[in-house]
C-alpha positions in Angstrom: 100.6 108.9 103.3 99.9 111.5 105.9 96.9 111.3 108.2 95.2 114.2 106.4 95.5 112.5 103.1 93.9 109.2 104.0 90.5 108.3 102.7 89.1 108.2 106.2 90.5 111.7 107.0 89.1 113.2 103.8 85.7 111.6 104.5 85.7 112.9 108.1 86.5 116.4 106.8 83.7 116.1 104.2 81.2 115.1 106.9 82.4 118.0 109.0 81.8 120.5 106.1 78.3 119.1 105.6 77.5 119.5 109.2 78.8 123.1 109.2 76.9 124.0 106.1 73.7 122.4 107.5 73.9 123.8 111.0 75.7 127.1 111.1 74.7 130.5 109.8 77.7 131.4 107.6 78.2 134.4 105.5 78.1 133.7 101.7 81.8 133.9 101.2 82.6 131.4 103.9 79.9 129.0 102.8 81.2 129.2 99.2 84.7 128.3 100.3 83.5 125.4 102.4 81.3 124.2 99.5 84.2 124.3 97.1 86.4 122.3 99.5 83.6 119.8 100.0 83.1 119.4 96.3 86.8 118.8 95.8 86.9 116.2 98.6 83.9 114.5 97.2 85.6 114.2 93.8 88.8 112.8 95.3 86.8 110.3 97.4 84.8 109.1 94.4 87.9 108.7 92.3 89.6 106.6 95.1 86.5 104.4 95.3 86.5 103.8 91.6 90.2 103.0 91.7 89.7 100.4 94.5 86.6 98.9 92.7 88.8 98.5 89.5 91.5 96.8 91.6 89.1 94.4 93.3 87.5 93.5 89.9 90.9 92.8 88.4 91.9 90.6 91.4 88.6 88.7 91.2 89.2 88.2 87.5 92.7 86.8 88.2 91.3 84.6 90.9 88.8 83.0 88.5 91.8 81.6 86.6 93.4 80.0 89.6 92.9 76.4 90.4 92.3 75.3 93.9 94.2 72.4 95.3 93.2 70.4 98.3 95.2 71.1 101.4 97.3 68.2 102.7 99.1 67.9 106.0 101.6 65.5 104.5 104.8 67.1 103.2 105.1 67.0 99.4 107.6 64.6 98.0 110.2 66.1 95.7 111.3 64.3 92.6 115.0 64.1 92.2 
């Protein structure tokens, strides 16, 4: 994954767009282009967060079925 496509890079770009739209006096066409880019980034970031949430929930559900065993410093004996 290239640096531009990471979650963090997309989030940074979205924050940059928000700051530009909040602070600068842009013409309507430029503002519309930035708004469209920001909307697409927001959608991509939301989808990624939902995907990660699903994975975490699936892993937690699997973990609930696991049995914990006490840790022992002694080597386990193998039965022949």
